[in-house]
C-alpha positions, 0 to 999 in steps of 0.5 A: 227860367224862374228860380222860384218856380219849378219847371220841367216834365215831371211836376211833383208836389213837395210832399211827394218829393219828400216821400220819394226821398224818404223811401230812397233813404230807407232803401239805402243801407246806413253808411255807418252803424251806430257803435257804442263803447263797451261799458267799463266793468264795475270797480268794487271798493270796500266801504268804510 
């Protein structure tokens, strides 16, 4: 068994493997949606 050369029944090009992984990642829902903290309300200070 060679570790540098892939052997097996399915012979895919690296580009095809990458495309397959990307499509699977797109189908899978995101684990954690991006959350942004609420912006602080502006504090008005008298000028001068």
